[in-house]
Chimera marker file (.cmm) of the C-alpha trace (Angstrom):
<marker_set name="trace">
<marker id="1" x="-51.969" y="-118.253" z="29.547" r="1" g="1" b="0" radius="0.5"/>
<marker id="2" x="-48.389" y="-119.477" z="30.112" r="1" g="1" b="0" radius="0.5"/>
<marker id="3" x="-48.075" y="-122.864" z="31.781" r="1" g="1" b="0" radius="0.5"/>
<marker id="4" x="-44.262" y="-122.882" z="32.088" r="1" g="1" b="0" radius="0.5"/>
<marker id="5" x="-43.416" y="-120.259" z="34.697" r="1" g="1" b="0" radius="0.5"/>
<marker id="6" x="-39.833" y="-120.162" z="33.374" r="1" g="1" b="0" radius="0.5"/>
<marker id="7" x="-41.151" y="-118.495" z="30.206" r="1" g="1" b="0" radius="0.5"/>
<marker id="8" x="-42.874" y="-115.582" z="31.958" r="1" g="1" b="0" radius="0.5"/>
<marker id="9" x="-39.814" y="-113.261" z="31.928" r="1" g="1" b="0" radius="0.5"/>
<marker id="10" x="-39.129" y="-114.047" z="28.264" r="1" g="1" b="0" radius="0.5"/>
<marker id="11" x="-42.736" y="-113.366" z="27.275" r="1" g="1" b="0" radius="0.5"/>
<marker id="12" x="-42.736" y="-110.120" z="29.253" r="1" g="1" b="0" radius="0.5"/>
<marker id="13" x="-39.558" y="-109.065" z="27.445" r="1" g="1" b="0" radius="0.5"/>
<marker id="14" x="-41.142" y="-109.875" z="24.071" r="1" g="1" b="0" radius="0.5"/>
<marker id="15" x="-44.186" y="-107.742" z="24.953" r="1" g="1" b="0" radius="0.5"/>
<marker id="16" x="-41.991" y="-104.833" z="26.069" r="1" g="1" b="0" radius="0.5"/>
<marker id="17" x="-39.886" y="-105.081" z="22.911" r="1" g="1" b="0" radius="0.5"/>
<marker id="18" x="-42.972" y="-105.008" z="20.694" r="1" g="1" b="0" radius="0.5"/>
<marker id="19" x="-44.400" y="-102.000" z="22.562" r="1" g="1" b="0" radius="0.5"/>
<marker id="20" x="-41.088" y="-100.173" z="22.174" r="1" g="1" b="0" radius="0.5"/>
<marker id="21" x="-40.901" y="-101.042" z="18.457" r="1" g="1" b="0" radius="0.5"/>
<marker id="22" x="-44.441" y="-99.732" z="17.982" r="1" g="1" b="0" radius="0.5"/>
<marker id="23" x="-43.497" y="-96.380" z="19.499" r="1" g="1" b="0" radius="0.5"/>
<marker id="24" x="-44.667" y="-96.904" z="23.059" r="1" g="1" b="0" radius="0.5"/>
<marker id="25" x="-42.680" y="-96.603" z="26.242" r="1" g="1" b="0" radius="0.5"/>
<marker id="26" x="-42.767" y="-99.963" z="28.075" r="1" g="1" b="0" radius="0.5"/>
<marker id="27" x="-42.082" y="-98.309" z="31.437" r="1" g="1" b="0" radius="0.5"/>
<marker id="28" x="-45.454" y="-96.539" z="31.170" r="1" g="1" b="0" radius="0.5"/>
<marker id="29" x="-47.242" y="-99.870" z="31.576" r="1" g="1" b="0" radius="0.5"/>
<marker id="30" x="-47.586" y="-101.737" z="34.850" r="1" g="1" b="0" radius="0.5"/>
<marker id="31" x="-48.585" y="-105.201" z="33.682" r="1" g="1" b="0" radius="0.5"/>
<marker id="32" x="-48.460" y="-107.585" z="30.758" r="1" g="1" b="0" radius="0.5"/>
<marker id="33" x="-52.158" y="-106.880" z="30.267" r="1" g="1" b="0" radius="0.5"/>
<marker id="34" x="-51.428" y="-103.153" z="29.925" r="1" g="1" b="0" radius="0.5"/>
<marker id="35" x="-48.686" y="-103.920" z="27.398" r="1" g="1" b="0" radius="0.5"/>
<marker id="36" x="-51.074" y="-106.118" z="25.434" r="1" g="1" b="0" radius="0.5"/>
<marker id="37" x="-53.769" y="-103.440" z="25.495" r="1" g="1" b="0" radius="0.5"/>
<marker id="38" x="-51.303" y="-101.015" z="23.925" r="1" g="1" b="0" radius="0.5"/>
<marker id="39" x="-50.328" y="-103.552" z="21.252" r="1" g="1" b="0" radius="0.5"/>
<marker id="40" x="-54.003" y="-104.218" z="20.549" r="1" g="1" b="0" radius="0.5"/>
<marker id="41" x="-54.664" y="-100.488" z="20.146" r="1" g="1" b="0" radius="0.5"/>
<marker id="42" x="-52.036" y="-100.403" z="17.395" r="1" g="1" b="0" radius="0.5"/>
<marker id="43" x="-52.826" y="-103.660" z="15.580" r="1" g="1" b="0" radius="0.5"/>
<marker id="44" x="-54.931" y="-106.594" z="16.788" r="1" g="1" b="0" radius="0.5"/>
<marker id="45" x="-53.153" y="-108.865" z="14.298" r="1" g="1" b="0" radius="0.5"/>
<marker id="46" x="-49.829" y="-108.306" z="16.064" r="1" g="1" b="0" radius="0.5"/>
<marker id="47" x="-51.436" y="-109.182" z="19.397" r="1" g="1" b="0" radius="0.5"/>
<marker id="48" x="-52.903" y="-112.364" z="17.909" r="1" g="1" b="0" radius="0.5"/>
<marker id="49" x="-49.509" y="-113.339" z="16.521" r="1" g="1" b="0" radius="0.5"/>
<marker id="50" x="-47.927" y="-112.633" z="19.903" r="1" g="1" b="0" radius="0.5"/>
<marker id="51" x="-50.436" y="-114.960" z="21.567" r="1" g="1" b="0" radius="0.5"/>
<marker id="52" x="-49.724" y="-117.633" z="18.938" r="1" g="1" b="0" radius="0.5"/>
<marker id="53" x="-45.999" y="-117.327" z="19.617" r="1" g="1" b="0" radius="0.5"/>
<marker id="54" x="-46.451" y="-117.553" z="23.392" r="1" g="1" b="0" radius="0.5"/>
<marker id="55" x="-48.614" y="-120.671" z="23.090" r="1" g="1" b="0" radius="0.5"/>
<marker id="56" x="-46.070" y="-122.240" z="20.749" r="1" g="1" b="0" radius="0.5"/>
<marker id="57" x="-43.166" y="-121.381" z="23.076" r="1" g="1" b="0" radius="0.5"/>
<marker id="58" x="-45.027" y="-122.967" z="25.968" r="1" g="1" b="0" radius="0.5"/>
<marker id="59" x="-45.763" y="-126.118" z="23.959" r="1" g="1" b="0" radius="0.5"/>
<marker id="60" x="-42.207" y="-126.263" z="22.607" r="1" g="1" b="0" radius="0.5"/>
<marker id="61" x="-40.808" y="-125.937" z="26.136" r="1" g="1" b="0" radius="0.5"/>
<marker id="62" x="-43.053" y="-128.764" z="27.360" r="1" g="1" b="0" radius="0.5"/>
<marker id="63" x="-41.778" y="-131.001" z="24.555" r="1" g="1" b="0" radius="0.5"/>
<marker id="64" x="-38.174" y="-130.210" z="25.428" r="1" g="1" b="0" radius="0.5"/>
<marker id="65" x="-38.763" y="-130.954" z="29.121" r="1" g="1" b="0" radius="0.5"/>
<marker id="66" x="-40.385" y="-134.270" z="28.214" r="1" g="1" b="0" radius="0.5"/>
<marker id="67" x="-37.488" y="-135.165" z="25.892" r="1" g="1" b="0" radius="0.5"/>
<marker id="68" x="-39.936" y="-135.515" z="23.011" r="1" g="1" b="0" radius="0.5"/>
<marker id="69" x="-38.860" y="-135.217" z="19.388" r="1" g="1" b="0" radius="0.5"/>
<marker id="70" x="-39.536" y="-131.726" z="18.087" r="1" g="1" b="0" radius="0.5"/>
<marker id="71" x="-40.337" y="-132.535" z="14.471" r="1" g="1" b="0" radius="0.5"/>
<marker id="72" x="-42.080" y="-129.728" z="12.634" r="1" g="1" b="0" radius="0.5"/>
<marker id="73" x="-42.786" y="-127.783" z="15.837" r="1" g="1" b="0" radius="0.5"/>
<marker id="74" x="-39.405" y="-126.032" z="15.694" r="1" g="1" b="0" radius="0.5"/>
<marker id="75" x="-40.025" y="-124.821" z="12.135" r="1" g="1" b="0" radius="0.5"/>
<marker id="76" x="-43.544" y="-123.649" z="13.030" r="1" g="1" b="0" radius="0.5"/>
<marker id="77" x="-42.202" y="-121.749" z="16.034" r="1" g="1" b="0" radius="0.5"/>
<marker id="78" x="-39.569" y="-120.009" z="13.917" r="1" g="1" b="0" radius="0.5"/>
<marker id="79" x="-42.090" y="-119.190" z="11.181" r="1" g="1" b="0" radius="0.5"/>
<marker id="80" x="-44.488" y="-117.676" z="13.719" r="1" g="1" b="0" radius="0.5"/>
<marker id="81" x="-41.721" y="-115.596" z="15.285" r="1" g="1" b="0" radius="0.5"/>
<marker id="82" x="-40.575" y="-114.460" z="11.840" r="1" g="1" b="0" radius="0.5"/>
<marker id="83" x="-44.094" y="-113.340" z="10.825" r="1" g="1" b="0" radius="0.5"/>
<marker id="84" x="-44.450" y="-111.412" z="14.073" r="1" g="1" b="0" radius="0.5"/>
<marker id="85" x="-41.086" y="-109.686" z="13.597" r="1" g="1" b="0" radius="0.5"/>
<marker id="86" x="-41.903" y="-108.728" z="10.006" r="1" g="1" b="0" radius="0.5"/>
<marker id="87" x="-45.327" y="-107.331" z="10.931" r="1" g="1" b="0" radius="0.5"/>
<marker id="88" x="-43.966" y="-105.315" z="13.870" r="1" g="1" b="0" radius="0.5"/>
<marker id="89" x="-41.176" y="-103.971" z="11.670" r="1" g="1" b="0" radius="0.5"/>
<marker id="90" x="-43.651" y="-102.967" z="8.949" r="1" g="1" b="0" radius="0.5"/>
<marker id="91" x="-45.889" y="-101.253" z="11.495" r="1" g="1" b="0" radius="0.5"/>
<marker id="92" x="-42.852" y="-99.429" z="12.890" r="1" g="1" b="0" radius="0.5"/>
<marker id="93" x="-41.862" y="-98.245" z="9.409" r="1" g="1" b="0" radius="0.5"/>
<marker id="94" x="-45.394" y="-96.960" z="8.775" r="1" g="1" b="0" radius="0.5"/>
<marker id="95" x="-45.219" y="-94.817" z="11.887" r="1" g="1" b="0" radius="0.5"/>
<marker id="96" x="-42.105" y="-92.993" z="10.651" r="1" g="1" b="0" radius="0.5"/>
<link id1="1" id2="2" r="1" g="1" b="0" radius="0.2"/>
<link id1="2" id2="3" r="1" g="1" b="0" radius="0.2"/>
<link id1="3" id2="4" r="1" g="1" b="0" radius="0.2"/>
<link id1="4" id2="5" r="1" g="1" b="0" radius="0.2"/>
<link id1="5" id2="6" r="1" g="1" b="0" radius="0.2"/>
<link id1="6" id2="7" r="1" g="1" b="0" radius="0.2"/>
<link id1="7" id2="8" r="1" g="1" b="0" radius="0.2"/>
<link id1="8" id2="9" r="1" g="1" b="0" radius="0.2"/>
<link id1="9" id2="10" r="1" g="1" b="0" radius="0.2"/>
<link id1="10" id2="11" r="1" g="1" b="0" radius="0.2"/>
<link id1="11" id2="12" r="1" g="1" b="0" radius="0.2"/>
<link id1="12" id2="13" r="1" g="1" b="0" radius="0.2"/>
<link id1="13" id2="14" r="1" g="1" b="0" radius="0.2"/>
<link id1="14" id2="15" r="1" g="1" b="0" radius="0.2"/>
<link id1="15" id2="16" r="1" g="1" b="0" radius="0.2"/>
<link id1="16" id2="17" r="1" g="1" b="0" radius="0.2"/>
<link id1="17" id2="18" r="1" g="1" b="0" radius="0.2"/>
<link id1="18" id2="19" r="1" g="1" b="0" radius="0.2"/>
<link id1="19" id2="20" r="1" g="1" b="0" radius="0.2"/>
<link id1="20" id2="21" r="1" g="1" b="0" radius="0.2"/>
<link id1="21" id2="22" r="1" g="1" b="0" radius="0.2"/>
<link id1="22" id2="23" r="1" g="1" b="0" radius="0.2"/>
<link id1="23" id2="24" r="1" g="1" b="0" radius="0.2"/>
<link id1="24" id2="25" r="1" g="1" b="0" radius="0.2"/>
<link id1="25" id2="26" r="1" g="1" b="0" radius="0.2"/>
<link id1="26" id2="27" r="1" g="1" b="0" radius="0.2"/>
<link id1="27" id2="28" r="1" g="1" b="0" radius="0.2"/>
<link id1="28" id2="29" r="1" g="1" b="0" radius="0.2"/>
<link id1="29" id2="30" r="1" g="1" b="0" radius="0.2"/>
<link id1="30" id2="31" r="1" g="1" b="0" radius="0.2"/>
<link id1="31" id2="32" r="1" g="1" b="0" radius="0.2"/>
<link id1="32" id2="33" r="1" g="1" b="0" radius="0.2"/>
<link id1="33" id2="34" r="1" g="1" b="0" radius="0.2"/>
<link id1="34" id2="35" r="1" g="1" b="0" radius="0.2"/>
<link id1="35" id2="36" r="1" g="1" b="0" radius="0.2"/>
<link id1="36" id2="37" r="1" g="1" b="0" radius="0.2"/>
<link id1="37" id2="38" r="1" g="1" b="0" radius="0.2"/>
<link id1="38" id2="39" r="1" g="1" b="0" radius="0.2"/>
<link id1="39" id2="40" r="1" g="1" b="0" radius="0.2"/>
<link id1="40" id2="41" r="1" g="1" b="0" radius="0.2"/>
<link id1="41" id2="42" r="1" g="1" b="0" radius="0.2"/>
<link id1="42" id2="43" r="1" g="1" b="0" radius="0.2"/>
<link id1="43" id2="44" r="1" g="1" b="0" radius="0.2"/>
<link id1="44" id2="45" r="1" g="1" b="0" radius="0.2"/>
<link id1="45" id2="46" r="1" g="1" b="0" radius="0.2"/>
<link id1="46" id2="47" r="1" g="1" b="0" radius="0.2"/>
<link id1="47" id2="48" r="1" g="1" b="0" radius="0.2"/>
<link id1="48" id2="49" r="1" g="1" b="0" radius="0.2"/>
<link id1="49" id2="50" r="1" g="1" b="0" radius="0.2"/>
<link id1="50" id2="51" r="1" g="1" b="0" radius="0.2"/>
<link id1="51" id2="52" r="1" g="1" b="0" radius="0.2"/>
<link id1="52" id2="53" r="1" g="1" b="0" radius="0.2"/>
<link id1="53" id2="54" r="1" g="1" b="0" radius="0.2"/>
<link id1="54" id2="55" r="1" g="1" b="0" radius="0.2"/>
<link id1="55" id2="56" r="1" g="1" b="0" radius="0.2"/>
<link id1="56" id2="57" r="1" g="1" b="0" radius="0.2"/>
<link id1="57" id2="58" r="1" g="1" b="0" radius="0.2"/>
<link id1="58" id2="59" r="1" g="1" b="0" radius="0.2"/>
<link id1="59" id2="60" r="1" g="1" b="0" radius="0.2"/>
<link id1="60" id2="61" r="1" g="1" b="0" radius="0.2"/>
<link id1="61" id2="62" r="1" g="1" b="0" radius="0.2"/>
<link id1="62" id2="63" r="1" g="1" b="0" radius="0.2"/>
<link id1="63" id2="64" r="1" g="1" b="0" radius="0.2"/>
<link id1="64" id2="65" r="1" g="1" b="0" radius="0.2"/>
<link id1="65" id2="66" r="1" g="1" b="0" radius="0.2"/>
<link id1="66" id2="67" r="1" g="1" b="0" radius="0.2"/>
<link id1="67" id2="68" r="1" g="1" b="0" radius="0.2"/>
<link id1="68" id2="69" r="1" g="1" b="0" radius="0.2"/>
<link id1="69" id2="70" r="1" g="1" b="0" radius="0.2"/>
<link id1="70" id2="71" r="1" g="1" b="0" radius="0.2"/>
<link id1="71" id2="72" r="1" g="1" b="0" radius="0.2"/>
<link id1="72" id2="73" r="1" g="1" b="0" radius="0.2"/>
<link id1="73" id2="74" r="1" g="1" b="0" radius="0.2"/>
<link id1="74" id2="75" r="1" g="1" b="0" radius="0.2"/>
<link id1="75" id2="76" r="1" g="1" b="0" radius="0.2"/>
<link id1="76" id2="77" r="1" g="1" b="0" radius="0.2"/>
<link id1="77" id2="78" r="1" g="1" b="0" radius="0.2"/>
<link id1="78" id2="79" r="1" g="1" b="0" radius="0.2"/>
<link id1="79" id2="80" r="1" g="1" b="0" radius="0.2"/>
<link id1="80" id2="81" r="1" g="1" b="0" radius="0.2"/>
<link id1="81" id2="82" r="1" g="1" b="0" radius="0.2"/>
<link id1="82" id2="83" r="1" g="1" b="0" radius="0.2"/>
<link id1="83" id2="84" r="1" g="1" b="0" radius="0.2"/>
<link id1="84" id2="85" r="1" g="1" b="0" radius="0.2"/>
<link id1="85" id2="86" r="1" g="1" b="0" radius="0.2"/>
<link id1="86" id2="87" r="1" g="1" b="0" radius="0.2"/>
<link id1="87" id2="88" r="1" g="1" b="0" radius="0.2"/>
<link id1="88" id2="89" r="1" g="1" b="0" radius="0.2"/>
<link id1="89" id2="90" r="1" g="1" b="0" radius="0.2"/>
<link id1="90" id2="91" r="1" g="1" b="0" radius="0.2"/>
<link id1="91" id2="92" r="1" g="1" b="0" radius="0.2"/>
<link id1="92" id2="93" r="1" g="1" b="0" radius="0.2"/>
<link id1="93" id2="94" r="1" g="1" b="0" radius="0.2"/>
<link id1="94" id2="95" r="1" g="1" b="0" radius="0.2"/>
<link id1="95" id2="96" r="1" g="1" b="0" radius="0.2"/>
</marker_set>
């Protein structure tokens, strides 16, 4: 899924953070796939948004490496991240 290997640790951290926010214990999962399965069991929409964010991060990183102008991509990336954060936060609040 991720082309830029430099992004793998960041994406793993994002997955772990989402699992923790949703009430899971990231250390209970051995792989990114296991983390994603947990997220999916809570809300498929959050998993879809996570995938959107990862794809956008990968694309954004490729543009930066190629010294290409970022244009609207930066705003789209921030909007996607913001939607994901809001949805995870709302799901977390529902579980309390």
